[in-house]
N, C-alpha and C positions, 0 to 999 in steps of 0.2 A: 466602531468602538466609542465614538464621541458620546452618543446618547447613553450607551451602556455605562461607560466610566462615570459620566455625569450623574446618572441615577444611582449608581453604587456609592459614590462619594457622598451624595445627598442622604442616602439611607443610613450611612454610617455617621452622619452629622459632622463630616469633616469640612464641608462647605455649606453655604446658605444658598437658597434658590436665587437670590439677587446676584451673588458672586458667580453662580453658574451661568446666569443670563449674560452678565458682563463679559465672561470668558468666551461665550459663544459669539457675542458681537465682535470681540477682539479677533477671534478666529476668522470671522468673515472678512474683517479688514486686512489682516496681515498674514493669513494662512497659518499652517502648522497644526499640530494635533491639539485637542482640547486640553489634555493634561499639561502640555508645554505652556499653553496660554494661562492656565491657572497658576502655574509656578511663576511665570513671567510677571503676572499681576500681583504676586505675593500672597495669594489666598491659601496656598499650601506649599510646603517646602518640597524640594526634589526628593529628599530622604523619606518624607512621609508618603509621597506618592509611590515611590518604588517599593517601600515595605508593604503598602496597602495592596499593590498589584501582586507582590510576591505571595502574600497570604491568600488573596483571592484565587490565584491560579495554581497555588502550590508549587511555585518555582523559586529557586534561590536567587538572591540579589548579588550584584557584583559592583564594586567601585572601580570602573575601568580607568579612571584617572590615575589610580595607583598600580595598575596592572601593566607589566611589560609584555608587549605582543610581538611575536616573531614575524618579521616582514614576509616570510614565505607563507605564513597563514593568511596574512592580509591579502595576498595575491589570489587566494581562492575565491573571493567574492569581488566582482568588478565594482569600481567606485560608483558608477551610476545606479547599480542595484542597491548598494549600501545606502546611498542617499535617498533613493526612492522609498525604501522600507524603513529607514532609520535603524539599520542593523550593523553590527560589527563582529567579524570572526575573532574569537578570543584565543582558542587553543584547539589542537587536533590530537586525538588519541585513537590510534587504529583507524577504524572506519567511522568514527564519530567526530563531528565538528561542533564545538561549543560556540554558540552565537549569542551575543548580547542584543536584547531587543527592548525598545521603549514600549512596544505594544505586543505582549506575548500571546494575544488572542488572534493575531493576524495569520490565519491558516494559509492564505494565498502566498504570503511572504515565505513561510516555512517550506511550502511545496516547491516554490520557485528555486529556493536555495538548494533543496535536495536534488532537484533536476539539474541545476547548473553545475553543482560540485560533485555529485555522485556519492556524497557522504550522508550518513544518518545525522539528523540535526537535533542537538540538545540545546534548549533555550535557557538563558538566565536573564533576569530583569536588570536594566540600568536606566538611569535618568536620560531623557531625551537631550538635555543640554550637554551632558558628558559625552553621549554618543556623537552628537554633532561635532563637538570640539575634537574628539579623537579621530573622527573620519577626516577632518581637515588636516590634522597632524600626520596621521598614518599614511594618507594617500599623497600628501604634497611632495615628499621626498622622491617617491617613484615618478610623480609628474615631472619633477625637475630633471631627473635622469632621462626621462623620455624626451622632454623638450630639447635637452642637450644632444641626445642621440639623433633626433630628427634633424637638427641643424648639421651635425657632423656627417650624417649619411646623405642628406639631400643637397648640401651646399657644395658648389663646384669651386674648388680652390682657384681655378683660372680666373674666376670673376673677381677675386680679390686683387689681382694685379693692378687694376686701374686705380686703386686708392693708396698705393704705396707712396710714401712721402717724397721719395726721390724723383717721382715722375710727374709729368704734367697730367692734370686730372681732367678727364672727359666727363662733364657733368651728366650728360645723358646716360653714359655707361654706368656711372656711379649710382644714379637714381635707380636704374634698372637692377643693379646688383643688390642694393639694400632693400628693394621692395620684393625680393624673392620670398616666397612663403616661409621658409625656415627661419630667416632672420626676423621677419615680422612676428612670427610665432614666439621666438625666444624673448624679444623685447616686450611683447605683450605679457608674456608669462612673468618676467621680472617685475613689471608694474603691478599686475594683479596679485602676485604673491606678496609684494610689499604691503598692499592694502589689506590682504588677509591677515598678515602678521602684525598689523597695526604699527607699521614703521612710520617714523616721522621724516626720515630722509633716506635716499638711495645714493650710494657712492659707487661710481663705475670708474675704476682706476687702472691705468696702464703703467707697468714698470718695465725695466729692461728685459727681464726674462719671465715675467708673470703678468697676468691680467685678472683682476678680481672684482667681485661685486659684494658690497657690504650694505647692510641695513642698520639704521640707528633705531633701536627699539628701546623704549623707556629711557632714552638719553644715553644709551651705551651702544657702541658700534659692534656688530657681529658679522663675521664673514659667512656668506651663504653659498657662493659658488665661484669657481675659477674657470670661466670660458677659455677655450684655446686662443692663443695669441693671434692666430690668423683671422679671427672674427672681430678683432679690436676695432678696425676702421668701419666695418659694416654696421656694427652695433651703434657706435657713436653717430654715424651718418644717419641711421634710421631715426634716432632720437632727435637729431637736428631737423629732419624732414617733418616729424610729428609736431615739433615746436616752432616750425616755420622760420628756421635760422638758415644762414648761408652755408651750404655744405662744402663750398669750395674754399671758404676762409678758415684756415687751420692755424693761423699765427696769432690771432687776437681773441680775447675773451668775448663770449656772447651770452646774452640772457634771453630767455623765451618762456613760453607757457604751453602746457598741454592740458586739454580738457577731455576727460573720459566719461562716457555715459555708462552707468553700471546697472541699469534696469531699475524698476520701481521708482522712477523719477529721481534716482540718486546720481549726483555728479561728483567727480573727484578732479580737483585741479592739481597739477604738478608745476611747481616753479622750477625752471631749468636754468642751470648755470654751466657753461662750458669754459674750461680753463686750459690753455695750452701748457703742457708740462714738458719735461726733457724727453720723455719717451712716448708722446702722443697726447691726445686730449682727455682730460679728466672731466667727467660729467657728474654733477651733483643735482639731484632732484628733491625738492622739498614738497612733501605731500600736504595738501590743504583740504581737509575733509570737513565741510561745513556742518554735516550731520552730527559729527562728534565734537563740535565746538561747545565747550561747557560755559554757558553764560549765566548760570545760577551762582551768585557770589557766595552763598552759604555752603557750596560744595567745593570751593577752590582750595580750602585748607586754612582759612582764617580762624584764629581763636576769637571767641565772642567779643572781647574788649577791643582787639585790633580791628575787627570788622566794623564795630560801632564807630571807632575813630575815623576809619576810611570813609564810611557812609556819610558821616557828618561833614567831612572835608569836601566830598563831591557834590553834596547838596547845598553848599554855600553858594550865594549868588555870584561871587567873583573870587579871583585868586587863582593860584597855580598849584596843581597836584602833580608831583613827579614820581614816576615808577622807574626804579633803577635795577641793574643787574646785567650780567653778560648775555651774549647771543644765546638763544635757546633756553632762557630761564623762565619763559611764560609771561613776559611783560605784555605782549600783544593780547593774550587771552584776558589778563586782568583789566587792561584798558577797554577791550571790547565788552567785558562784563559790566564795567562802569558805564559805558555808553548805552548799553542795553537797559540798564537801570534808569538812566536819565532820558531815554528816548520817548518823548511824549509829543503829541500833536502841537502843544503850546511852545515847544522849544525848537529853535533853528540850530542844528548841529552840523558842523563842517569838519572834515578830517583831511589832513595832508599826509599821505603815506608813501613809503618807498620800500617795497611795493604794496599795493592794496592786496591784503591776504584773503579776506572774506568780504563778501558783499552783504551789507546790513540794510534792511528796508527802513526807510525814513531818515537815513543819514546821508549827507552829501559828501561822497568820498572822492578825493582828487589824487590821481597817480602822478608822482614826480617824474619829470623828464629833464635831467641836468643838461643834456646836450642842446636843448632849445631854451635854456635859461629858466625853466620852471623848477625851482628848488624850494625848500621849506620856507625860506624868508620871503620869496616872491609870492608863494601861495598864501602865507599869513597876511601879507599886505592886502591881497585881493579879498580874503575872508573878511577883513575889517570894513570893507566897502559893501559887504553882503548882508548887513544887519544880523550878525551872529549872536547867539546866546552862549553856545558852548563850542569850543574849538579844540580839536585834538591834533597835535603835531607829532608825527611818527618818531622823531628823534631831534634833540637839540645838539647839533654838532659844532656850532661856531657862535661867535659873539653876536653876529647879526641876527640869527634866529633867536638866540636867548633874549636879546634886547627887545625884539618885537613881541615875543611871547610874554615877557614880563610886563611890558607896557600895556598889552591887551588885558592882562590879568588885573592891572591897576586901573583900568578904565571901564570896569563893569562887566567883564567877561570871565567865564570859567574856562581855564586852559588846562588840558591834560597833556602830558608829554612823557618821554623816556630819556634817560641818560645812561651811558655806560660807566658805572662806578661800582666799587666793591661793596659799599654798604651805605645806609641812609646818611649818617653824619658826614662822610667824606664827599657827598654830593655838593654840599655848601662850598667846600674848597674848590671843587671842579668848576662851579659857576664863577667863583671869584677869579680863578686862573684864566677863564675865558675873557675876563675884563669887565664882568658885571659888578656894579658898585654894591658894597655890603648893605646899604640902606634900601636898595631895590630888592635884594634877596629877602631881607627880613620883612619888608612890608607887603611883598606879593605872595610868598609861599604859605599855603594852607597846611600841606603835609608832604612828607617824602616817604616813599615806601621802597624797601629793597626786597628782592625775592630770589629764591633758588628753587629748583625742582629736585626732589628726592624720590627714589623708587619706592613703591609700596610693597610690603610683604604680600606674597600670594596667599589668599585666604584658604585655598584648597590644601596647601601643605604647610601651613603655619604651625610652628611648634615652639614651646618655651625653651630658652637656652640659659645655662648658668653663666653669669658674668660677675667677676670679682668686684667688690666695692671700690677697690683702688682704681680700676679702669674707669668706672663711672665718675669717680671724683676727679680723675685726670681730665675727663672731657668737659667738666664744668657742673656736675651734679653735686648738690650740697650733701655732706656726710649723712644728715638725717634722712634725706630722700633716698640716698643710695642704698640704705639698709633695707628699705621695703620695696624698692623698684624691681619690676619683673621685665625681662627682655625677651624678645622673640626673634625668630628668623624663619625663612622658608627653606625647607630641605630640598626642594626641587621636585616637580611632577610634570606630567604631560601638559597640564593647563598653562604652566609658565615656561615651557621648553627647558625645564631643568635648571632655570636660573634662580628660582626662589622669589622672584619679583614679578608683579603684574600691575601695570599702571603707575602713575606718578602723583605725588601730592606736593603742593607748594609750601615752602617755609617762608614766613613773612617777618619783616622788621618794619614796623609802622611807627614813624616819628612825626606826631602832630607838632606844628610850629607854635609853641606856647610863648607867652610874653618873655619868660626867662631865657628861652633859646634865642629869641629875637635880639635880646640885649647882648647875649654872648657873641652873636654874629656881628653886631654893630661894633663891639669892642675888639674884634679881630681874634676871637678864640680859635684854638686849633681844633681839628676834628676829634681828637681824643677828649678834650674838655667838653665839647658838644655831646659826645657819646655818653660820657659819665653823667652829665646833667639829665640827658634824655632817659637813661636807665633809672636814675634816681626818681624821675617823674613817672616811672612805670612802663617804659618801653621794653619790649622783649627783643633781644638781639636775634640774629639768624640762628646762632648756636643754641640760644635758649628755646627758640621755636622748635628746633630740631630735637632737643631733649624732651620737650613736651610730646612730640610725635613718637619718640621712642617709648616713653612712659605709657602712651595710649596704645602701644602695640601696632602702630601703623607702619613704622620703618625700623631700620637697624642702626646700630652704632656706626658700622662701617660706612653706611650711606651718608649719615650726618657728617662724619669726618671728611668724606669725599667732597661734599659741597659747601661746607662752612669752615670758617677760621675760628680759632680760639679767641675768646674775648680778652 
């Protein structure tokens, strides 16, 4: 089909010869059909391609992302066949099975499906991207059921007796129990399923009468399964073995790491934390996928003026730039993006991190080990003897670290770091509370940035929604803007698992340290006074940044209210 579809699209002047050649090269590199690679490169939209194929073969099109498919119909075509031919069974009427295909000219696929199912096959055209997405969604729930069934049918309950908390644990028996195929299969399934769903964290939680697994997807936790209580200890012990932790120690917290190879040279890291709770050990795994790390600063969510201010601050030869916000607000991504921007052969960059989340080429990254005395302050002192140009400190937690970081910033080094505060102006008070002198803060700070992550509206099911002017005014929109402002939401589709959201965008509050602000800090101004002055000088607060994203149709009012406070 590759040559045929390429020639047909060329003949219709929907693509150029150069675009066709580039798509063929991309196909050789990453596989997939030619049509899929043309849409991936942006030379033709999925809609244009499906309508073209529909006209060419005289077959109707279907938007399968908007179609509800009966699970019984899905079972008619095995998953491996669906993936091999990029097909999806849509509906069944009498002896006819309607099948969505990305390549309606594939006679072999149609014959195979006829033979496998015993039904007459009627084809409809759908985009390859939508078919891939629906195959993942439609077959994963049955995979989960099968994985659970495998464990329940194959797992011998007697093997669980050795890991009961009341008894002495025989390590040899315990290892043997947790390395049985069913438990290995279930744990592997939980990890790979979380990767597929683009989760950022996995929570495996024991309670008195329940045991559940939750994924954090786009910043919100969702329950995905409830394995039987009898598997609790085996699952936790399996994860401990994978992350090289002590499986006999069940009274103290432990931290480890799992590295998974996923083919095509892709690796996924899991940061593992085990915490003893009242009813057993809770496991939290943070997924660290370097391939999805967004280091392009223009795509993080900065408004143009805020991005310009941030870029100016990180390109200054010395001073300190602070990124603030709660855990999980994307501070690390912003700092890594800044380091990526500054990473040149001419610069010596050292980072002190706890933990090191992603390995970056050309940057000297140091992992903290509090138990042997390697903390942020000790690492900072060592960095200053290593002829540094740029230093990144994972977090300023105490006076000692703050003092060394600020002194480094005052002696010709650029220092990047994070703090846990609510907004940019209150960061000044946090430093003063630690014991840093006001004159040191005002003379060393280049810029303070606060950020939050809001979920983005799913582009596949985005629709306009009526919102009263009063609601908009109440969240901080000016009456004039409220009159003409249009709001959107996602109504929920298969692409976004019915949530209406897909992906996240950062909201930024960027406060450059101007001369006026420095004077205020020296005079002991409150965070409220600093905030008013910064806004007067053009700073957009987190709420204002959120309102801009609502007006651009990127996120919803509810999301902005969830992650920001009123000014």
